N, C-alpha and C positions, 0 to 999 in steps of 0.2 A: 264610892267612889266609884263611879258609872263609866265607860271606858270603851269606851268608840274607836273600833280599829281602825286605819287614816289609809291604811295600804291600796284596796283596789281602788287608783285615781286615775285618771287616762290623763291625766299631766305627767304622772312618770313615767318615761320610758317605759318599761319592760312591762307595764299592765297597757298603756295604750297600743303598745304593739301587739299583744298578746287582744286586745279586744278584735282591734281589725283584722286579728288571723282567726278569729272568734276557739280558740285555745282556752278552749275546756278542761284540760287537765289540770292548768297555770293557773288559771285566774280559784278553780274550788282548791285546789293547794295552801295559797292563798289565803283563805277563805278561814281554814280550816286551822291554820295555822294560826292566826291573827285571834277567834275559839278557845283553842286549847290554851293560848298561852293565857286570858283572861276577857278575851274584849264579849261586854255582853250586847253591842251594837260592832255589825259591820259598816262601813261606810261605802257606797256603792258610785259611783260620780265616771262620767261622761258624756263631761261637759265640751272635748277637746273637738266632738262627730259634732258639727255646725250638718239639721236637717236630716240628725241620722238619732240624734240622742234619746227621743223616747224610744226607738226602737234598742237601740242596746243598755239603757238605762233597765227596762225592761227584759228585756234576755240577761243580765247581770244579776238580779231580783234572782230570776230561776235559779238557777244555778248555784247563786251561794245558800239559801236555802234547800238545794239539796242535799244539800252536805252535813252542813251547821244548826244544830236548833235554839235558832236565834232571829230576834228583828233586823235589816237593816236599817240604816242612816242614809236615809233617798239625798241625795245629794245634786244639787241644781236649782238652781234661779226660773225656770220655767215650766209654768201648770204644765202644760200637756206633758213632760220630762215624769210631771210625780206623779198623774191623774194616770198616765202609760203603767209605774211602778208600782200601784195604786190597785190595780187592776189586778197582779197576779202575786199581790205580795203577802204572806200569810202570818194571820195575829196583826201589833201592833206597834208600823217604823214610827221612826221620827222625822222630821222633817227640818234639813236643813241648807235653806236655810229664808225666814223673812227680815227683812229688814224694815227701817221709818224713811226706807228710798220711797217715793210714793209711785213712780215705778213699779216696781219689787213689791209693796204693802200691795197693792192696788191688783195685781194677779194673783198675790199666791193668800193673799184670806180668805178668797170665798171656799179654795180646798179646802182650807183650815178647822175654819171656823162651822163650830157646829157639832165636832167630832171627838173624839178619843184621841187622837195624834198627838206625841208629842211634838217639840219644836224646838230648832233653836232660836234664840231673837238676839239680829246680829246687835249692837251699839254702832249703828250708822246710819245716819238721814241724808238727804244731799244736798248737805254743807261740810260732806265728808265725814273724816273719820274722827272723833273725837278728840283731844286730849289730856280731857282731864278729868279727874272723878265727879265735878260737878255736871260736867258736859255730860259724859256716858247719864251721871245719872238725871237727869231731864231725858236724853233720850230712851232712856234705860223706863222708864215713867207713862213717855208716853203706850210704848211698846207691851207692857204689859197690861197699862189697863185697855186699850184697842182691841187686843187679846182676848182679855177675861170682859168686855162686854159684849166681843162676840162669840160668848158661847165656850171658850178654851179653857180648861178649867187654870188655876195658878199653879198648880206641882204638876201638867205637863207644858211646864213654858222653862227654859236654859237657856237663861243666858246669858249674851256670847260682850263683854268688854271690849274684846278687840287689844290684841298684844299686839305693840309696833316694839319697833328693834332699839334696845338699850343705845346702837353704836349713833343712832339718829339722837339720842336725846336723853340725858343721862337720869330724871324724874320718871322716863317711863314703868319703867316699872315698880316706881313706887303708887305710883298714879292708878296704874291696872290694879293690887292686892286690895291698893285703899277701895278701891271700885267694888273688889266683889262684896268684902266687909260691909258698905255700904248698902248693897244691893240686898243681901241676906237679912241682913235687917231691917230693912225699912218696909220688902215687902215679903212678909211671912208666907211661904210653901213654895215661894221660887224659888229656882236650879241656877245654879249657873257652870258656862261649861266655856269650855275653849279647846283653840289648837293651838301650845302654846311655841312652834321650832320656830317661830318667828324673833320671839326674845333675843337672841344670841345672832342672830344675822349678820354678816359680818363681820363675826369678831372668833377666836382659835379656839378648842375646844370646847364644843355647840352643845356637845350631850353632857357636861358637866354643867354646862350654867341652866340647860333647860332643868336638871333634875334639883338644881336649889333653887329656881324658882316653881320648879312646881307645891316644891316642900314649902316655899314660903306665903303661896294662896292658898292652900291649904288649910292654914293654921289659921286660913283667913274666912273658911270656908271653905275654897272651890270644891265641886260637890261633881264633880264632870270633869271629862279629855276626853280632845279627839288628837289621840296621842299611836305610838308605832307598840305596839302591844308585845311585839319581840324584841323589844330593849329590853332585856334583863334586872338591868341597875335598875331604868326608869317605873319599872314594877318594884319592884324589891321597898323603893324607895319610897311608892306613894301607900306600898300597904302598911309599912313602919310612919310615916306624918298623919297616916290615919289614924292612927292606937296611940300616938306619942298625942294626933291631938284631940284629946280625946272622943274619939269614936268609932269607935273599936272597945265591946263590952270587954272586961279580961280577958284582953289582950286574945280574942277571937280569934280572926280571923290571922292576926299576925301569926301564930301559931300553925296553924292552919299549915298559911304559907309555906315557916317552918320543915312542919312534918309532908307539908308537896314537893322541898326539898328545891326549893324558889332561892332559896340563898348560895345555891354546892358551888353556883357561878363564883362565888370570894372565897373559896379555898377554907 
């Protein structure tokens, strides 16, 4: 399971204020905490700072990579911000994200084409967010085909079928997890990823629903998540779900998590 730590996002009040104040210590502590908790990538987002996003995204990449030995997930639809961040990034980052929306697709494709960059591909088009598995598959097919045609290796593509609130439509969870299974089955070598907390929007006990949803999606093949890695229950649920899904030979990762005391919070 590939984990992208979601916490360094300017839309979160504390992070937005830290970026504005150039609070190096706070930003770096969040990055270290996420990495030590198991994040494989650290998401960096400065999207609220219109006009300064390229400068701030570049600054965030530098800060994060000063203190953690892992790549960043560059979270912006703005090619100028992505290019600024790429100019200082060490190693191979992930781009979050491209979609089938024409303006976004046309802007980001030249940045991604022919590179070894990993990319989150959102199942969204100019027609809006798809609600069914079939609609998601049509978008995924066009996105994957376009990226591969432009020399992006299929194994570098992380399709995000987009999670929508269960409180709005009782079929949204099932349509999503069925989409994950269909995408992983039909497009061999591709990955799937999502930020899953939207599933519980407007409902009580959100963390519990998010964990259950993650487990169901992993059973269908989901192999990437954009989450808060400091959520110990979520992280324990993920390593357990992967073992149960047959993706942890001889339970090596599960046993490693146990030895590293990742289950100690259970008492």
